[in-house]
C-alpha positions as CSV (number, residue, x, y, z in Angstrom):
1,M,69.9,84.4,81.8
2,N,69.9,86.6,84.8
3,W,68.7,85.2,88.1
4,N,68.5,88.6,89.7
5,L,71.6,87.8,91.6
6,R,72.4,91.4,91.3
7,R,75.9,92.7,92.0
8,T,74.6,95.2,94.5
9,A,73.5,92.4,96.8
10,A,76.8,90.7,96.8
11,H,78.7,94.0,96.9
12,S,76.8,95.1,99.9
13,F,77.6,91.9,101.7
14,L,81.3,92.0,100.8
15,A,81.4,95.7,101.7
16,C,80.0,94.7,105.1
17,L,82.5,91.9,105.4
18,S,85.4,94.0,104.3
19,G,84.1,96.8,106.5
20,L,84.5,94.5,109.4
21,L,88.1,93.9,108.3
22,I,88.9,97.6,108.0
23,L,87.0,98.7,111.3
24,P,89.9,100.0,113.3
25,G,87.8,99.5,116.3
26,I,86.7,100.3,119.7
27,A,86.9,98.1,122.6
28,S,88.9,95.9,124.9
29,A,88.2,94.1,128.2
30,Q,91.5,93.6,129.9
31,A,92.7,90.2,130.8
32,P,93.0,88.9,134.3
33,P,96.4,88.9,135.9
34,T,98.7,86.3,134.3
35,E,100.2,83.6,136.4
36,D,103.4,83.7,134.3
37,D,106.1,86.0,135.7
38,L,108.2,87.3,132.8
39,S,110.5,89.3,135.1
40,P,113.2,86.5,135.3
41,I,113.2,86.3,131.5
42,V,113.7,90.1,131.2
43,E,116.4,90.0,133.8
44,A,118.3,87.2,132.1
45,A,118.1,89.0,128.8
46,K,120.6,91.7,130.1
47,S,123.5,89.4,129.2
48,G,122.2,89.1,125.6
49,F,123.3,92.6,124.4
50,Q,124.9,92.6,121.0
51,P,126.5,95.9,119.8
52,V,125.7,96.9,116.2
53,T,128.9,96.8,114.1
54,E,130.0,98.7,111.1
55,K,130.1,95.4,109.3
56,E,126.3,94.8,109.9
57,V,125.6,98.3,108.7
58,A,127.6,97.7,105.5
59,A,125.7,94.4,105.0
60,A,122.4,96.1,105.4
61,K,123.5,98.8,103.0
62,K,124.5,96.2,100.4
63,T,121.1,94.5,100.7
64,L,119.4,97.8,100.3
65,E,121.3,98.6,97.2
66,G,120.3,95.2,95.7
67,K,116.7,95.8,96.5
68,L,116.9,99.3,94.9
69,A,118.4,97.9,91.8
70,T,115.5,95.5,91.5
71,L,113.1,98.3,92.1
72,K,114.9,100.4,89.4
73,S,114.3,97.6,86.9
74,L,110.6,97.6,87.7
75,L,110.4,101.4,87.2
76,S,112.3,101.1,83.9
77,N,109.6,98.8,82.5
78,G,107.2,101.8,82.1
79,S,107.4,105.0,80.2
80,T,110.2,107.5,80.7
81,E,107.8,110.0,82.2
82,N,106.4,107.4,84.6
83,K,110.0,106.4,85.7
84,K,110.9,110.1,86.3
85,A,107.7,110.7,88.3
86,W,108.4,107.8,90.6
87,E,112.0,108.7,91.1
88,Q,111.1,112.2,91.9
89,Y,108.4,111.1,94.4
90,L,110.8,108.6,96.0
91,R,113.6,111.2,96.1
92,W,115.8,108.7,94.3
93,D,118.7,111.1,93.8
94,D,118.6,112.2,97.4
95,L,118.7,108.6,98.6
96,Q,121.7,107.8,96.3
97,T,123.5,110.8,97.7
98,Q,123.0,109.6,101.3
99,L,124.1,106.1,100.4
100,S,127.3,107.4,98.9
101,S,128.1,109.4,102.0
102,E,130.3,108.1,104.7
103,Q,128.1,109.7,107.3
104,P,124.5,109.7,106.0
105,D,122.0,112.1,107.4
106,L,119.4,110.0,109.3
107,R,116.8,112.7,109.3
108,T,116.9,112.9,105.5
109,L,116.7,109.1,105.3
110,E,113.7,109.1,107.6
111,E,112.0,111.6,105.3
112,I,112.7,109.5,102.3
113,Y,111.5,106.4,104.1
114,L,108.1,108.0,104.7
115,K,107.7,108.4,100.9
116,Y,107.7,104.6,100.6
117,R,104.8,104.3,103.0
118,G,101.2,105.1,101.9
119,S,98.1,104.1,100.0
120,Y,99.2,105.2,96.5
121,A,98.7,102.7,93.8
122,G,102.1,100.9,93.3
123,L,103.4,101.2,96.8
124,D,102.0,97.7,97.5
125,K,104.2,96.2,94.8
126,K,106.6,93.5,96.0
127,Q,109.7,95.4,94.8
128,L,108.7,98.6,96.6
129,I,107.8,96.7,99.8
130,E,111.1,94.9,99.9
131,A,113.0,98.1,99.2
132,R,111.1,99.9,102.0
133,R,111.9,97.2,104.5
134,A,115.6,97.1,103.5
135,L,115.7,100.9,103.9
136,R,114.1,100.7,107.3
137,H,116.6,98.1,108.4
138,Y,119.5,100.1,107.2
139,I,118.3,103.3,108.9
140,N,117.9,101.3,112.2
141,L,121.4,99.9,112.1
142,A,122.9,103.2,111.0
143,Y,121.3,104.8,114.0
144,F,122.3,102.3,116.6
145,V,125.9,102.1,115.5
146,Q,126.1,105.9,116.3
147,V,124.3,105.8,119.6
148,D,126.5,106.8,122.5
149,Q,126.5,104.4,125.5
150,Y,124.2,102.0,123.6
151,Q,124.6,99.2,126.2
152,Q,123.8,101.6,129.1
153,Q,120.6,102.6,127.2
154,F,119.9,98.9,126.6
155,D,120.1,98.2,130.3
156,I,117.9,101.1,131.2
157,Q,115.3,99.9,128.7
158,L,115.3,96.4,130.1
159,K,114.8,97.7,133.6
160,T,111.9,99.9,132.5
161,L,110.5,96.9,130.5
162,K,110.7,94.6,133.6
163,D,108.8,97.1,135.8
164,A,106.1,97.7,133.1
165,V,105.7,94.0,132.4
166,K,105.2,93.3,136.1
167,R,102.5,96.0,136.4
168,Y,100.8,95.1,133.2
169,S,100.6,91.4,134.2
170,Q,98.7,92.4,137.3
171,T,96.6,95.3,136.0
172,P,96.7,95.9,132.2
173,A,96.7,99.7,131.6
174,D,97.1,101.7,128.4
175,A,100.1,103.6,129.7
176,D,102.1,100.4,130.4
177,S,101.0,99.0,127.1
178,K,102.6,102.0,125.3
179,I,105.8,101.6,127.3
180,I,106.1,97.9,126.6
181,G,105.3,98.3,122.9
182,A,107.8,101.2,122.5
183,I,110.6,99.2,124.2
184,L,109.9,96.1,122.2
185,G,110.0,98.1,119.0
186,W,113.3,99.7,120.1
187,L,114.9,96.3,120.9
188,E,113.6,94.8,117.6
189,Q,115.0,97.7,115.5
190,G,118.5,97.0,116.9
191,N,118.1,93.2,116.6
192,Q,118.4,92.8,120.3
193,V,117.2,89.8,122.4
194,P,114.8,88.5,119.9
195,K,113.7,85.6,122.1
196,L,112.7,88.0,124.9
197,V,110.8,90.2,122.4
198,A,108.9,87.2,121.1
199,S,108.1,85.9,124.6
200,V,106.6,89.3,125.7
201,R,104.6,89.6,122.5
202,D,103.3,86.0,122.9
203,E,102.2,86.8,126.4
204,F,100.4,90.1,125.8
205,N,99.3,90.0,122.1
206,H,95.9,88.5,121.6
207,P,93.3,89.2,118.8
208,N,91.8,92.7,119.2
209,L,88.9,92.4,116.9
210,Y,86.3,89.7,116.6
211,A,83.2,89.8,114.4
212,S,80.5,87.4,113.5
213,V,77.8,87.7,110.8
214,S,74.8,85.3,110.7
215,R,73.8,83.3,107.7
216,E,70.4,84.8,107.9
217,F,71.8,88.3,107.7
218,I,74.0,87.4,104.6
219,A,71.0,85.6,103.0
220,A,68.7,88.5,103.6
221,G,70.4,90.5,100.8
222,I,71.0,87.6,98.4
223,R,67.9,85.4,98.8
224,R,65.5,85.9,95.9
225,K,63.0,84.3,93.5
226,V,63.9,83.3,90.0
227,D,61.5,83.6,87.1
228,Q,63.0,83.6,83.7
229,V,62.0,82.8,80.1
230,N,64.7,82.0,77.6
231,P,64.8,80.7,74.0
232,V,65.8,77.1,73.2
233,H,67.8,76.0,70.2
234,E,69.4,72.6,70.3
235,I,70.3,69.8,68.0
236,I,69.8,66.5,69.7
237,L,70.4,63.2,67.9
238,G,69.9,65.0,64.6
239,T,66.7,66.7,65.6
240,N,66.7,70.5,65.3
241,V,64.8,71.6,68.4
242,R,63.5,75.2,69.0
243,G,61.2,76.5,71.7
244,T,61.1,78.4,75.0
245,A,62.2,77.4,78.5
246,H,60.6,78.8,81.6
247,M,62.7,78.5,84.8
248,V,61.4,79.3,88.3
249,G,63.2,78.7,91.5
250,D,64.9,80.2,94.6
251,V,68.4,81.5,95.2
252,D,69.6,81.1,98.7
253,V,72.8,81.2,100.8
254,N,74.3,78.4,102.8
255,L,77.5,78.5,104.9
256,L,79.9,75.6,104.8
257,P,81.9,74.8,108.0
258,S,85.6,75.8,107.6
259,K,88.3,76.7,110.0
260,T,90.7,78.3,107.5
261,S,88.4,80.5,105.3
262,A,84.8,81.6,104.9
263,L,82.9,79.3,102.5
264,I,79.7,80.9,101.2
265,E,77.5,78.7,99.0
266,L,75.1,80.4,96.6
267,S,72.4,77.7,95.8
268,L,69.7,77.5,93.3
269,T,66.7,75.1,93.5
270,G,64.1,75.2,90.9
271,E,62.6,73.7,87.7
272,V,62.6,74.3,84.0
273,T,59.6,73.6,81.7
274,S,59.9,74.0,78.0
275,D,57.6,73.8,75.0
276,N,59.6,72.6,72.0
277,V,59.2,71.9,68.3
278,G,61.7,69.5,66.8
279,V,62.3,68.9,63.1
280,N,64.1,65.8,61.8
281,G,63.8,65.3,58.1
282,P,60.1,65.1,57.1
283,A,58.9,64.6,60.7
284,T,57.9,67.3,63.2
285,I,57.9,66.5,66.9
286,Y,55.9,68.7,69.4
287,S,57.1,68.0,73.0
288,T,57.1,69.4,76.5
289,G,60.2,69.1,78.7
290,F,60.5,69.2,82.5
291,S,63.7,69.4,84.5
292,P,64.1,69.8,88.3
293,I,67.4,71.6,88.7
294,T,69.9,72.5,91.5
295,A,73.0,74.6,91.2
296,S,75.8,75.6,93.6
297,K,78.5,78.3,93.5
298,I,81.0,78.4,96.3
299,L,82.7,81.7,97.2
300,E,85.8,81.4,99.4
301,F,86.9,84.4,101.4
302,T,90.5,84.4,102.7
303,R,93.0,87.0,103.8
304,D,93.9,87.4,100.1
305,G,90.4,88.2,98.9
306,L,87.4,86.5,97.3
307,I,87.8,83.4,95.1
308,G,85.0,81.8,93.1
309,K,85.0,78.0,92.8
310,P,83.5,76.5,89.6
311,S,79.8,76.1,89.7
312,T,78.1,72.7,89.7
313,A,74.6,71.9,88.6
314,T,72.3,68.9,88.3
315,A,69.3,68.4,86.1
316,D,67.0,65.5,85.3
317,T,65.1,66.1,82.1
318,T,62.0,64.2,81.2
319,T,60.2,64.7,77.8
320,T,56.6,64.2,76.9
321,F,55.7,63.9,73.2
322,N,52.5,65.8,72.5
323,A,52.4,65.1,68.8
324,I,54.6,63.6,66.1
325,C,53.5,64.6,62.6
326,A,54.5,63.8,59.0
327,K,52.7,64.0,55.7
328,L,52.8,60.3,55.2
329,K,51.5,57.9,57.8
330,L,54.3,55.5,57.3
331,I,56.9,58.2,57.9
332,Q,54.9,59.3,61.0
333,K,54.9,55.7,62.3
334,I,58.6,55.3,61.8
335,A,59.3,58.7,63.3
336,T,57.2,57.9,66.4
337,K,58.9,54.6,66.9
338,R,62.3,56.1,66.6
339,A,61.5,59.0,68.9
340,Y,60.5,56.6,71.7
341,Q,63.5,54.4,71.1
342,Q,65.9,57.4,71.5
343,K,63.9,59.1,74.2
344,Y,66.1,58.2,77.2
345,Q,69.3,59.0,75.3
346,A,67.9,62.3,74.2
347,E,66.8,63.1,77.8
348,A,70.3,62.3,79.1
349,I,71.8,64.7,76.5
350,A,69.2,67.4,77.4
351,S,70.0,67.0,81.1
352,D,73.8,67.4,80.5
353,R,73.3,70.5,78.3
354,T,70.9,72.0,80.9
355,E,73.5,71.5,83.6
356,L,76.2,73.1,81.5
357,R,74.0,76.1,80.7
358,V,73.2,76.6,84.4
359,E,76.8,76.3,85.4
360,Q,78.0,78.8,82.8
361,R,75.3,81.2,83.8
362,F,76.0,80.9,87.5
363,D,79.7,81.5,86.8
364,N,79.0,84.5,84.5
365,E,76.6,86.0,87.1
366,S,79.3,85.9,89.8
367,K,82.3,86.9,87.6
368,D,81.8,90.6,87.8
369,L,80.8,90.3,91.5
370,I,84.2,88.7,92.4
371,V,86.3,91.1,90.3
372,D,84.5,94.1,91.8
373,A,84.6,92.8,95.3
374,N,88.4,92.2,95.1
375,T,88.9,95.6,93.6
376,R,87.0,97.2,96.5
377,L,88.9,95.2,99.0
378,N,92.2,96.1,97.4
379,E,91.4,99.8,97.2
380,K,89.8,100.2,100.6
381,L,91.7,97.7,102.7
382,F,94.7,95.7,101.3
383,R,96.5,98.5,99.4
384,P,96.4,101.1,102.3
385,L,97.6,98.4,104.8
386,K,100.2,96.7,102.7
387,G,101.5,100.0,101.5
388,R,102.3,100.9,105.1
389,D,103.4,97.4,106.2
390,E,100.4,97.4,108.5
391,F,98.5,94.4,107.3
392,P,97.1,92.5,110.4
393,D,99.6,90.1,112.0
394,A,96.8,87.6,112.1
395,L,93.6,87.6,110.1
396,N,91.6,84.4,110.5
397,V,88.3,83.9,108.7
398,S,86.1,80.9,109.3
399,T,82.5,79.7,108.9
400,T,80.1,77.5,110.8
401,K,76.7,76.6,109.4
402,E,75.3,79.6,111.3
403,A,77.8,82.4,110.8
404,V,80.9,83.9,109.2
405,N,83.5,84.6,111.9
406,L,86.5,86.9,111.8
407,E,89.5,87.3,114.2
408,V,92.0,90.1,113.7
409,L,95.2,90.7,115.6
410,H,97.1,93.9,114.8
411,A,100.0,95.7,116.5
412,S,102.9,97.3,114.7
413,Q,106.5,96.9,115.8
414,A,106.1,99.5,118.7
415,Q,102.6,98.4,119.8
416,L,100.7,95.7,121.6
417,A,97.3,94.2,120.8
418,A,94.8,92.9,123.4
419,P,96.4,91.7,126.6
420,G,94.1,88.7,126.9
421,P,91.0,86.9,125.4
422,A,87.8,88.9,124.7
423,P,84.9,88.7,127.2
424,A,82.3,86.1,126.5
425,L,79.0,87.1,124.9
426,S,75.7,85.2,125.1
427,D,73.1,86.6,122.7
428,E,71.4,83.8,120.8
429,G,70.0,84.8,117.5
430,A,72.2,87.8,117.0
431,D,72.8,88.7,113.4
432,L,76.0,90.8,114.0
433,T,78.4,90.6,116.9
434,L,81.4,92.7,117.4
435,K,84.1,92.5,120.1
436,L,86.5,95.4,119.8
437,H,89.6,96.1,121.9
438,E,90.7,99.7,122.3
439,S,94.1,98.8,121.0
440,I,93.0,98.2,117.4
441,V,91.5,101.7,117.0
442,N,94.5,103.3,118.7
443,N,97.0,101.2,116.7
444,Y,95.4,101.9,113.3
445,G,94.8,105.5,114.4
446,E,98.6,105.9,114.4
447,T,98.8,104.3,111.0
448,F,96.3,106.5,109.2
449,L,96.2,109.7,111.2
450,A,99.8,110.4,112.2
451,G,100.8,113.8,110.8
452,V,97.4,114.3,109.0
453,V,96.1,117.9,108.9
454,L,92.4,118.3,109.9
455,T,91.1,121.6,108.6
456,D,87.7,123.2,109.3
457,E,86.7,122.4,105.7
458,K,87.6,118.8,106.0
459,L,85.7,118.4,109.2
460,V,82.6,119.8,107.6
461,D,83.0,117.5,104.6
462,I,83.2,114.5,106.9
463,L,80.0,115.5,108.6
464,K,78.3,116.1,105.3
465,Q,79.3,112.6,104.0
466,R,77.6,111.1,107.1
467,D,74.5,113.2,106.4
468,A,75.0,114.8,109.9
469,E,73.8,118.2,110.8
470,I,76.5,120.9,110.8
471,P,76.6,122.6,114.3
472,E,76.7,126.4,114.3
473,E,80.2,126.4,115.9
474,L,81.5,124.4,112.9
475,K,79.8,126.3,110.1
476,I,82.2,128.1,107.8
477,T,81.2,131.7,107.1
478,P,83.0,134.7,105.5
479,D,83.6,136.1,109.0
480,S,85.1,132.9,110.5
481,D,88.8,132.3,110.7
482,P,90.1,129.2,108.9
483,W,91.7,126.8,111.4
484,S,93.4,123.4,111.5
485,I,94.9,120.9,113.8
486,T,97.8,118.5,112.8
487,F,97.6,115.1,114.4
488,D,100.6,114.0,116.5
489,Y,102.7,111.1,115.3
490,K,102.2,109.3,118.6
491,S,98.7,108.4,119.8
492,P,96.9,110.8,117.4
493,I,93.6,109.2,118.5
494,Q,92.9,107.7,121.9
495,V,90.0,105.4,122.9
496,I,89.9,104.0,126.4
497,F,87.1,101.7,127.5
498,D,86.2,101.2,131.1
499,N,83.1,99.9,132.9
500,D,80.2,101.3,130.9
501,T,82.3,104.3,129.8
502,V,84.6,105.4,127.0
503,K,87.1,108.2,126.8
504,I,87.6,109.6,123.3
505,G,90.4,111.9,122.6
506,I,92.7,113.2,119.9
507,R,96.2,114.5,120.1
508,G,97.7,117.2,117.9
509,R,101.1,118.7,117.5
510,Q,100.2,122.0,115.8
511,F,97.2,124.3,115.8
512,T,96.6,127.2,113.3
513,R,93.9,129.9,113.3
514,G,94.1,132.5,110.6
515,N,97.7,133.6,110.7
516,T,98.3,132.3,114.2
517,E,100.3,129.1,114.7
518,V,100.7,127.2,118.0
519,N,103.4,124.5,117.9
520,R,102.5,122.6,121.1
521,T,101.2,119.1,121.9
522,I,97.4,119.5,122.3
523,S,95.1,117.0,123.8
524,I,91.3,117.2,123.3
525,S,89.1,114.6,125.0
526,A,85.7,113.8,126.4
527,D,84.3,111.1,128.6
528,Y,81.0,109.3,127.8
529,K,78.7,106.9,129.5
530,I,77.7,104.1,127.1
531,E,74.4,102.3,127.4
532,K,71.8,100.5,125.2
533,G,69.1,103.0,124.1
534,E,65.7,102.3,122.6
535,E,66.9,102.3,119.0
536,G,70.7,101.9,119.3
537,T,73.8,102.8,121.3
538,L,73.4,105.9,123.6
539,L,76.4,107.9,124.6
540,T,76.0,110.6,127.2
541,R,78.9,112.9,127.9
542,T,80.0,113.2,131.5
543,G,81.6,116.5,132.1
544,D,83.1,119.1,129.8
545,V,85.3,118.7,126.8
546,I,88.9,118.9,128.0
547,V,91.6,120.8,126.1
548,D,95.0,120.4,127.5
549,F,98.7,121.1,126.7
550,P,100.3,118.1,128.4
551,T,103.9,119.2,127.8
552,Q,103.4,122.8,129.1
553,E,103.4,123.7,132.8
554,R,102.5,127.3,132.1
555,L,100.3,128.6,129.3
556,G,100.9,131.8,127.4
557,P,98.3,134.1,126.0
558,L,98.3,132.3,122.6
559,D,97.9,128.9,124.3
560,L,95.0,130.1,126.4
561,T,93.3,131.6,123.3
562,A,93.8,128.4,121.4
563,K,92.5,126.4,124.3
564,T,89.2,128.4,124.5
565,F,88.8,128.3,120.7
566,L,89.3,124.5,120.4
567,R,87.0,123.8,123.4
568,K,84.1,125.6,121.6
569,K,84.8,123.8,118.3
570,F,85.1,120.4,119.8
571,E,82.1,120.7,122.1
572,A,80.2,120.7,118.8
573,V,82.0,117.5,117.8
574,F,81.8,115.8,121.2
575,K,78.1,116.4,121.6
576,P,76.5,116.1,125.1
577,E,74.4,113.2,123.8
578,I,74.9,110.9,120.8
579,V,71.9,108.8,120.1
580,G,72.3,105.8,117.8
581,E,69.4,104.9,115.6
582,G,70.5,101.4,114.6
583,I,72.5,100.4,111.6
584,K,70.5,101.2,108.5
585,L,71.4,98.9,105.6
586,E,71.8,99.8,102.0
587,G,71.5,98.2,98.6
588,Q,69.8,94.8,98.5
589,W,70.1,94.7,102.3
590,E,67.8,97.6,102.7
591,K,64.8,95.3,102.3
592,A,66.1,93.2,105.3
593,G,65.4,96.0,107.7
594,T,67.6,97.7,110.3
595,L,70.1,96.3,112.7
596,R,69.0,97.1,116.2
597,I,71.3,96.7,119.2
598,S,70.3,93.8,121.3
599,S,73.1,93.6,123.9
600,L,75.9,95.8,125.0
601,S,78.8,95.4,127.4
602,V,81.7,97.8,128.1
603,T,84.4,96.6,130.4
604,P,88.0,97.8,130.9
605,G,89.4,97.7,127.4
606,W,86.6,96.0,125.5
607,F,83.4,97.0,123.8
608,V,81.2,94.0,123.1
609,G,77.9,94.4,121.3
610,S,75.4,92.4,119.2
611,W,72.6,93.5,116.8
612,K,69.5,91.8,115.4
613,L,67.7,92.4,112.2
614,E,64.4,94.2,112.6
615,A,62.2,93.7,109.6
616,P,60.9,96.8,108.0
617,V,57.2,97.7,108.0
618,P,55.7,96.6,104.7
619,A,55.3,99.6,102.3
620,D,51.6,98.8,101.7
621,A,50.8,98.4,105.4
622,T,48.1,100.9,106.4
623,E,46.6,101.7,109.8
624,V,43.2,100.2,110.3
625,T,40.6,102.3,112.1
626,S,37.0,101.6,113.0
627,V,34.3,104.2,112.9
628,V,31.2,103.7,115.1
629,E,28.2,105.5,113.8
């Protein structure tokens, strides 16, 4: 029994929901100046310096060796080939060599550590995660025990932190956010002044992504009519019943209020009519059954994925005897009397069995949906984030009767999230609302783009995947030189929101063109004005694309050539005008129409927007014209 609750519908919704989880954003409206002055707390922390000792390094090394032993047991559970492949990938022998050395090479250890971070299947295993964290801790302590004048550096860092915190409290700025985040990460790596680190994070770390999806939007892809005919074969109180059942009804979506997870109820309301023939000994009973039915399946979405609760159903069957036949009148009379005596008991049994069938079918319909949704979430979101230890610090999902709501806070050890709460938004009836702080795109940009090489071919492939037109400057021809840019490890992508404007930039550490190689820090950026267009968001570039070498005071001939070349290429990427055409929905949501932007606000740090569903023009709609003769 298929109620047309097709997987594509639920997949599209879950892809949308998980897409909101994985959107490493845009946006952030800075918070007003805080009344709390953290300067005295920073000043007092100077007395809390604790030198890293050889004993601590030895303890960290012992912990690491224990975690590696556990990991080795895990690797030994598979085939010999698989074990060798993992050990080779993780540079197992090199790591053992360094651990047996009295003076390990920290650069080599860092290279090995990077092997433990990534999105490969298996790197999100508990044993690998614990080994990676233990290795990170050991490297940190091994570094700090070797640092000359460690306490003097500690004092300098606290003074810099104090000044940055004071400025940031008054006027949050991206530069100070980076300074504060970097110093907090440095202190945390050396296990220094944990109370101060926690206090500063508590003050300046707020959620940097908010999303809300309306019930109507969710229901638009799942709501449908049910019209199914199924065979009936039951034995009820000794009567062998055969026939056909016709079920009609409606599948809809309800949201159940919850503060700790998203509770999405799939509901079915309908009725079943059946024409049946029952045989009990020499008697044949012709009957019609009627059952109003309701069913419910609750899907719970949490930070761990999608969970399906057992379905529940209710049915109240009534039976009408159309004819009771037998060859002998006496047998017919006895059969009729008995049928009516057992009628209520038989109806109760039929109701119970109808409920059971409905529950089983509802569960079966959603089983593949749940498995596939969790597979997609794991592949696209959970594994890449957990494999890099970059799962959000806070991920809260909740529901009201009107919407599914999401709050995300993410900042790594050397980063900050939003400095304050998001701006308010008043747009009643919105089907999708996003509040995005610039920190989340910049933070996750470091996670996923640091050290990545962008080639001319990859860029063209990205544009093709988005069905975008390939500009002439980016087309690859036999006469064009192959080129690439390697993203920097720090701030590989930069988004800065201001009043109705956004600055979009990338930062590279190496540029190649043909056989030419330029190993310099390269910054490429463009400024845009953002406004609400007729169909969607409209971005208009203000000024030229800027290519700069921020660490170079004087540029040589190769630098100038690279600068001219990159400006031409990225002027085709950062177009003078980018016109949004709304968000076109796919799968079962395609019939719901297009999401059109209904409100837009860009303030320092935040992008806040909302969209409403615009119903599509019916396919059979035709233009009516009149002709006057």
